[in-house]
TORBA-848643 format. One line per field, with one value per residue (C-alpha): residue number from 1; residue in three letters; z, y, x. Coordinates in steps of 0.05 Angstrom, whole numbers, padded with zeros to 5 digits. Example, Ala and Ser with C-alpha at 12.3 -4.5 7.8 and 13.67 -1.06 7.14 Angstrom:
# residues 2
nr	c(1  2) .
rest	c(ALA  SER) .
c3	c(00156  00143) .
c2	c(-00090  -00021) .
c1	c(00246  00273) .
***
This chain:
# residues 457
nr	c(1  2  3  4  5  6  7  8  9  10  11  12  13  14  15  16  17  18  19  20  21  22  23  24  25  26  27  28  29  30  31  32  33  34  35  36  37  38  39  40  41  42  43  44  45  46  47  48  49  50  51  52  53  54  55  56  57  58  59  60  61  62  63  64  65  66  67  68  69  70  71  72  73  74  75  76  77  78  79  80  81  82  83  84  85  86  87  88  89  90  91  92  93  94  95  96  97  98  99  100  101  102  103  104  105  106  107  108  109  110  111  112  113  114  115  116  117  118  119  120  121  122  123  124  125  126  127  128  129  130  131  132  133  134  135  136  137  138  139  140  141  142  143  144  145  146  147  148  149  150  151  152  153  154  155  156  157  158  159  160  161  162  163  164  165  166  167  168  169  170  171  172  173  174  175  176  177  178  179  180  181  182  183  184  185  186  187  188  189  190  191  192  193  194  195  196  197  198  199  200  201  202  203  204  205  206  207  208  209  210  211  212  213  214  215  216  217  218  219  220  221  222  223  224  225  226  227  228  229  230  231  232  233  234  235  236  237  238  239  240  241  242  243  244  245  246  247  248  249  250  251  252  253  254  255  256  257  258  259  260  261  262  263  264  265  266  267  268  269  270  271  272  273  274  275  276  277  278  279  280  281  282  283  284  285  286  287  288  289  290  291  292  293  294  295  296  297  298  299  300  301  302  303  304  305  306  307  308  309  310  311  312  313  314  315  316  317  318  319  320  321  322  323  324  325  326  327  328  329  330  331  332  333  334  335  336  337  338  339  340  341  342  343  344  345  346  347  348  349  350  351  352  353  354  355  356  357  358  359  360  361  362  363  364  365  366  367  368  369  370  371  372  373  374  375  376  377  378  379  380  381  382  383  384  385  386  387  388  389  390  391  392  393  394  395  396  397  398  399  400  401  402  403  404  405  406  407  408  409  410  411  412  413  414  415  416  417  418  419  420  421  422  423  424  425  426  427  428  429  430  431  432  433  434  435  436  437  438  439  440  441  442  443  444  445  446  447  448  449  450  451  452  453  454  455  456  457) .
rest	c(MET  VAL  HIS  LYS  LYS  ILE  ALA  SER  ALA  LEU  ILE  ALA  ILE  LEU  MET  ILE  PHE  THR  LEU  THR  GLY  THR  MET  PHE  ALA  ALA  PRO  VAL  GLU  TYR  GLY  GLU  GLU  LEU  GLN  ASN  MET  PRO  GLN  ASN  THR  PRO  THR  VAL  SER  PHE  THR  ASP  LEU  PRO  ASN  THR  HIS  TRP  ALA  TYR  LYS  TYR  ILE  ALA  GLU  MET  VAL  ASN  LYS  LYS  VAL  LEU  GLU  GLY  TYR  PRO  ASP  HIS  LYS  PHE  ARG  PRO  ASP  ASN  THR  ILE  SER  ARG  ALA  GLU  PHE  ALA  THR  ILE  ILE  VAL  LYS  ALA  ALA  GLY  LEU  GLN  ALA  LYS  LYS  VAL  ASN  TYR  SER  SER  PHE  SER  ASP  VAL  LYS  VAL  THR  ASP  TRP  TYR  SER  PRO  TRP  ILE  GLU  THR  ALA  LYS  ASP  TYR  LEU  THR  GLY  TYR  ARG  ALA  ALA  ASN  GLY  GLU  TYR  ILE  TYR  ASN  PRO  THR  ALA  PRO  ALA  LEU  ARG  GLU  ASP  ILE  THR  VAL  ALA  ILE  VAL  LYS  LEU  LYS  GLY  TYR  ASP  ALA  ALA  ARG  LEU  ALA  ASN  ARG  SER  ILE  ILE  GLU  ALA  MET  PHE  LYS  ASP  TYR  GLU  GLY  ILE  SER  GLU  SER  ALA  LYS  ASP  TYR  VAL  ALA  ILE  ALA  VAL  GLU  ASN  GLY  LEU  VAL  SER  GLY  TYR  PRO  ASP  GLU  THR  PHE  ARG  PRO  GLN  ASN  SER  ILE  THR  ARG  ALA  GLU  ALA  ALA  ALA  LEU  LEU  TRP  ARG  ALA  PHE  MET  TYR  GLY  ASN  ASP  ASN  LYS  GLY  VAL  GLY  GLY  GLY  ASP  GLN  SER  THR  THR  THR  PRO  THR  THR  PRO  THR  PRO  PRO  VAL  THR  GLN  PRO  ALA  SER  PRO  THR  THR  ASN  PRO  SER  THR  PRO  SER  HIS  PRO  GLN  GLN  PRO  SER  GLN  ALA  ALA  LYS  PHE  SER  VAL  ASP  THR  LEU  VAL  GLY  GLY  MET  GLY  ALA  GLY  ILE  VAL  ASP  GLY  PRO  VAL  ARG  GLN  ALA  LYS  ILE  SER  SER  VAL  LYS  GLY  MET  THR  LEU  ASP  GLY  ASP  GLY  ASN  ILE  PHE  PHE  LEU  ASP  SER  ALA  ASP  ASN  LYS  ASN  LYS  VAL  ARG  LYS  PHE  ASN  LYS  SER  ASN  GLY  THR  VAL  GLU  THR  ILE  THR  ILE  ASP  ARG  SER  PHE  ASP  TRP  ASP  TYR  ARG  LYS  ASP  GLY  LYS  ALA  VAL  HIS  TYR  ASP  TYR  THR  LYS  LEU  ILE  PRO  LYS  LYS  LEU  VAL  TYR  ASN  GLN  ALA  SER  ASN  LYS  VAL  TYR  LEU  LEU  GLY  MET  ASN  ASP  ALA  SER  GLU  LEU  ILE  TYR  GLU  ILE  TYR  PRO  THR  VAL  GLN  MET  ALA  VAL  TYR  ASN  LEU  ASN  SER  TYR  ARG  SER  ILE  TYR  LYS  SER  TYR  ASN  PHE  PHE  GLN  PHE  LEU  ASN  ASP  LYS  THR  LEU  VAL  TYR  ALA  GLU  THR  GLU  SER  ASP  ARG  GLY  GLU  SER  PHE  VAL  TYR  GLN  GLY  GLU  THR  GLY  SER  GLU  ALA  THR  ARG  MET  PRO  ARG  ALA  THR  ILE  ILE  LEU  GLU) .
c3	c(00000  00017  -00051  -00087  -00050  -00070  -00141  -00141  -00119  -00173  -00232  -00247  -00248  -00323  -00316  -00302  -00372  -00406  -00360  -00351  -00401  -00399  -00347  -00398  -00431  -00403  -00390  -00396  -00471  -00483  -00475  -00476  -00403  -00383  -00409  -00341  -00283  -00215  -00221  -00150  -00112  -00045  -00044  -00024  -00013  -00032  -00051  -00110  -00136  -00174  -00188  -00262  -00254  -00296  -00234  -00185  -00179  -00172  -00118  -00080  -00079  -00054  -00001  00023  00028  00068  00018  00000  00043  00033  00068  00130  00087  00053  -00012  -00048  -00096  -00152  -00195  -00142  -00159  -00121  -00088  -00083  -00009  -00021  -00075  -00028  00023  -00024  -00052  00018  00037  -00027  -00019  00052  00082  00152  00151  00214  00242  00242  00278  00216  00147  00080  00052  00078  00063  00100  00176  00220  00251  00184  00177  00111  00136  00151  00083  00044  00081  00066  -00009  -00018  -00059  -00115  -00118  -00148  -00105  -00124  -00109  -00088  -00104  -00033  -00040  00001  -00024  -00027  -00041  -00057  -00019  -00037  -00112  -00159  -00174  -00248  -00300  -00312  -00237  -00232  -00294  -00259  -00198  -00239  -00274  -00209  -00173  -00228  -00227  -00299  -00316  -00343  -00364  -00406  -00432  -00449  -00522  -00527  -00602  -00589  -00550  -00591  -00653  -00616  -00578  -00605  -00535  -00526  -00507  -00451  -00415  -00364  -00385  -00323  -00336  -00411  -00402  -00353  -00399  -00457  -00417  -00391  -00460  -00493  -00439  -00441  -00372  -00397  -00461  -00495  -00524  -00593  -00609  -00604  -00538  -00472  -00428  -00379  -00336  -00328  -00257  -00236  -00200  -00141  -00188  -00232  -00170  -00148  -00216  -00218  -00146  -00157  -00217  -00174  -00136  -00198  -00261  -00291  -00356  -00326  -00254  -00252  -00182  -00161  -00170  -00217  -00208  -00217  -00168  -00165  -00152  -00089  -00033  00002  00073  00119  00123  00160  00112  00122  00153  00153  00212  00205  00243  00313  00323  00383  00346  00327  00253  00253  00303  00288  00338  00292  00218  00185  00126  00072  00054  -00019  -00068  -00045  -00080  -00106  -00130  -00176  -00183  -00254  -00265  -00315  -00320  -00391  -00450  -00504  -00528  -00535  -00495  -00451  -00381  -00323  -00270  -00279  -00300  -00360  -00376  -00437  -00451  -00512  -00487  -00425  -00443  -00375  -00307  -00239  -00171  -00127  -00052  -00050  -00090  -00155  -00217  -00275  -00340  -00414  -00461  -00532  -00568  -00639  -00644  -00594  -00520  -00476  -00402  -00361  -00287  -00242  -00187  -00125  -00087  -00133  -00170  -00240  -00299  -00327  -00382  -00365  -00423  -00455  -00471  -00472  -00401  -00432  -00478  -00461  -00484  -00479  -00478  -00469  -00496  -00543  -00568  -00563  -00580  -00571  -00555  -00574  -00534  -00598  -00614  -00546  -00546  -00475  -00464  -00391  -00323  -00254  -00183  -00138  -00069  -00036  -00063  -00073  -00145  -00212  -00273  -00347  -00396  -00467  -00535  -00571  -00638  -00620  -00548  -00485  -00437  -00367  -00335  -00266  -00281  -00211  -00169  -00218  -00289  -00299  -00334  -00291  -00330  -00404  -00452  -00517  -00544  -00551  -00617  -00655  -00674  -00683  -00658  -00589  -00526  -00452  -00406  -00340  -00309  -00235  -00182  -00133  -00084  -00085  -00142  -00177  -00232  -00280  -00343  -00397  -00471  -00525  -00597  -00633  -00702  -00678  -00628  -00571  -00501  -00457  -00386  -00368  -00301  -00282  -00227  -00228  -00259  -00300  -00361  -00359  -00380  -00408  -00357  -00372  -00391  -00330  -00280  -00229  -00187  -00115  -00062) .
c2	c(00000  00047  00039  00046  00111  00139  00115  00149  00214  00210  00189  00262  00278  00272  00344  00362  00341  00381  00441  00450  00497  00552  00607  00651  00600  00593  00518  00522  00531  00459  00392  00365  00344  00416  00415  00392  00441  00450  00478  00498  00522  00556  00626  00639  00705  00712  00779  00750  00705  00740  00698  00704  00664  00600  00556  00595  00541  00485  00523  00540  00466  00443  00497  00479  00406  00428  00396  00462  00524  00597  00638  00682  00744  00724  00703  00636  00646  00604  00608  00583  00517  00455  00421  00345  00348  00389  00341  00282  00320  00337  00266  00238  00292  00286  00210  00218  00178  00186  00205  00177  00199  00144  00136  00123  00153  00118  00176  00205  00276  00270  00273  00244  00313  00347  00368  00331  00264  00230  00250  00226  00159  00149  00161  00136  00074  00116  00177  00173  00175  00178  00135  00177  00160  00134  00085  00124  00142  00215  00246  00318  00345  00418  00405  00418  00361  00344  00319  00255  00240  00245  00202  00147  00154  00147  00084  00052  00069  00040  -00025  -00028  -00077  -00031  -00088  -00122  -00065  -00009  00010  00066  00073  00109  00166  00167  00183  00232  00276  00319  00321  00245  00244  00293  00240  00204  00133  00103  00140  00125  00060  00093  00152  00105  00067  00130  00161  00098  00091  00163  00181  00237  00276  00321  00391  00416  00431  00356  00361  00326  00373  00319  00365  00418  00434  00446  00504  00508  00527  00466  00422  00447  00429  00359  00345  00365  00320  00264  00265  00271  00242  00190  00150  00088  00071  00007  00000  -00033  -00107  -00101  -00089  -00028  00028  00089  00159  00171  00216  00179  00156  00155  00086  00074  00064  00002  00020  -00029  -00017  -00034  -00094  -00080  -00089  -00132  -00179  -00247  -00251  -00327  -00334  -00285  -00292  -00270  -00269  -00212  -00231  -00178  -00154  -00147  -00168  -00148  -00090  -00093  -00037  -00047  00003  00008  00007  00064  00118  00124  00167  00114  00062  00079  00086  00148  00151  00193  00194  00138  00185  00208  00147  00105  00031  -00013  -00083  -00119  -00187  -00207  -00178  -00191  -00156  -00146  -00144  -00068  -00066  -00044  -00074  -00096  -00112  -00125  -00076  -00102  -00036  -00033  -00109  -00115  -00123  -00067  -00072  -00022  -00009  00021  00055  00052  00102  00160  00133  00137  00090  00087  00048  00006  00022  -00038  -00006  -00025  -00049  -00110  -00124  -00190  -00224  -00300  -00330  -00403  -00449  -00395  -00381  -00309  -00286  -00216  -00209  -00140  -00108  -00085  -00158  -00175  -00190  -00191  -00252  -00264  -00232  -00264  -00240  -00280  -00273  -00305  -00252  -00195  -00187  -00183  -00223  -00219  -00277  -00254  -00282  -00259  -00295  -00370  -00359  -00348  -00297  -00284  -00218  -00190  -00123  -00099  -00071  -00075  -00099  -00159  -00226  -00281  -00346  -00364  -00419  -00419  -00484  -00466  -00480  -00416  -00410  -00354  -00403  -00412  -00395  -00398  -00435  -00415  -00382  -00391  -00388  -00447  -00410  -00349  -00378  -00436  -00424  -00466  -00447  -00485  -00471  -00500  -00502  -00509  -00517  -00580  -00601  -00606  -00577  -00573  -00553  -00519  -00509  -00465  -00425  -00352  -00342  -00406  -00439  -00471  -00543  -00583  -00629  -00702  -00711  -00755  -00706  -00677  -00618  -00618  -00568) .
c1	c(00000  00057  00088  00021  00008  00075  00063  -00005  00028  00080  00038  00027  00101  00091  00070  00141  00160  00106  00112  00186  00215  00266  00259  00224  00178  00107  00101  00025  00033  00056  00021  -00049  -00042  -00055  -00126  -00151  -00143  -00174  -00245  -00261  -00201  -00190  -00163  -00091  -00057  00016  00044  00082  00026  -00031  -00092  -00075  -00012  -00015  -00003  -00047  -00101  -00050  -00013  -00077  -00097  -00030  -00024  -00094  -00073  -00012  00035  00068  00077  00093  00146  00141  00145  00079  00112  00107  00166  00136  00198  00246  00280  00260  00320  00328  00314  00250  00227  00235  00193  00136  00134  00122  00072  00033  00029  00003  00060  00087  00160  00192  00258  00310  00376  00417  00428  00435  00476  00542  00520  00454  00460  00405  00398  00383  00310  00303  00332  00265  00236  00297  00298  00224  00232  00304  00286  00258  00303  00373  00435  00508  00569  00629  00701  00713  00655  00605  00535  00515  00447  00465  00404  00415  00424  00365  00318  00328  00280  00318  00322  00246  00237  00276  00232  00168  00191  00215  00151  00108  00147  00171  00226  00280  00326  00272  00228  00276  00284  00334  00326  00259  00289  00353  00311  00265  00313  00369  00399  00398  00472  00457  00416  00459  00477  00445  00380  00370  00332  00284  00273  00259  00206  00175  00169  00142  00089  00067  00093  00138  00146  00196  00190  00169  00242  00256  00294  00284  00325  00346  00388  00334  00310  00237  00205  00157  00100  00113  00117  00049  00019  00048  00028  -00045  -00048  -00019  -00086  -00129  -00100  -00055  -00061  -00028  -00043  -00003  00024  00089  00080  00020  -00054  -00097  -00107  -00151  -00127  -00167  -00144  -00087  -00089  -00029  00002  00067  00125  00168  00235  00292  00338  00411  00436  00461  00535  00521  00475  00500  00483  00485  00429  00373  00316  00260  00276  00240  00196  00193  00124  00142  00196  00265  00298  00369  00413  00473  00530  00554  00629  00625  00572  00595  00577  00585  00635  00708  00771  00768  00798  00775  00720  00670  00614  00655  00698  00683  00691  00676  00663  00689  00717  00742  00758  00787  00783  00844  00847  00841  00777  00809  00777  00822  00787  00801  00768  00760  00773  00800  00795  00851  00841  00867  00880  00841  00832  00780  00820  00778  00821  00802  00741  00772  00781  00851  00886  00947  00993  01027  01094  01168  01164  01129  01188  01222  01285  01291  01361  01378  01432  01457  01386  01361  01291  01263  01189  01165  01108  01073  01055  01026  00952  00921  00877  00861  00870  00876  00887  00934  00905  00966  01014  00964  00986  00950  00973  00960  00963  00977  00995  01057  01063  01064  01083  01043  01072  01046  01064  01055  01021  01005  01037  01096  01105  01152  01155  01127  01116  01126  01106  01145  01117  01044  01007  00994  00921  00870  00817  00849  00811  00830  00782  00813  00874  00886  00941  00945  00990  01036  01078  01044  00993  00953  00915  00877  00871  00826  00847  00780  00811  00846  00793  00843  00850  00911  00928  00993  01026  01084  01117  01137  01205  01202  01172  01103  01097  01039  01008  00991  00918  00904  00932  00883  00906  00883  00899) .
***
């Protein structure tokens, strides 16, 4: 019921997308959704709000319902921007929910003593947050609420499956400013547009980074009580847009540090399907090789990855038909490329034989983290040889195999360290229909293992 009430309140947020224009454009001039307005409204008296203002009736309704308030100087300030904290507040109020003060905060920049803490905690599952470089979550309560943020909230509240239903080609064709939509929000915007929840502007823009004003907020909130072309609640089913009651929102308290997690006395049964959030490695603005903060970095296609003991992510990016080694640096929240340069050159000498392996011919194939030594290794092909390098924290030759069969149809099934020095890897040569397992120790040559050999640790 809680989620349906919030959903009911936010159905009309579609108004935001037909109302929000530039500071000088009258939002009432766009969109069929504005054909329905309050007929009988109470009178409000604000010195900066004449009854001819386009949003006067909306504002009067919301002030009367005690969802919005004026200021002590008898002004409403209809053109003031709504902050993210304020938007969380009006969502909860409009839905008729009870925001309860809690003794913890889900965001590092929201203190439990802040006035907006209860409101943000009540609506946190539907409003976007941000992952900082140090791993903490921030909410940016004083930043303006953006159109794309609210689109995400609508789609989440209405229970659409973003992974299954999103069709980005729709909004890519519709909006000239498609690239201005954050990568993580594009699927939600696509679903919202296709289902008539939001719309763009006559100039073929979506304006995802636009903020909203207090007047616009009043209009969308009134419509939350009255209208909505799709009243599908979270989890399915129909609902009507009646005046909401005041249910108590579910609050999940963090585990007590003194509680033994292995012996819970009363396991809590969720009243609805559990929610999961996934942090994307790269915010991204499209395929390519661009380093920098995750929100601007670009990748092509991840072909394999490994995670070290410090939380850094190493992955192979298949750019330009040749894998490149890249790294997400947890310490500063950036993506960087590990350059394969002359430090990967290697000279093999034995029994009067000398062979130079040039770094320009090295093709990265597989990555592995050695937990015992806290090092990261790269297996690569160089002509007909397989070379394994330590690439973190330093770059140096580790293990080599000079007797491998050269084939463009070769794949590597696994690559693993058994201890701080010993590794095994398997390769399949599909053109010959054969598979082999190799074992070696750092500083030496890997050898092919007998087919009947089983490694046990």
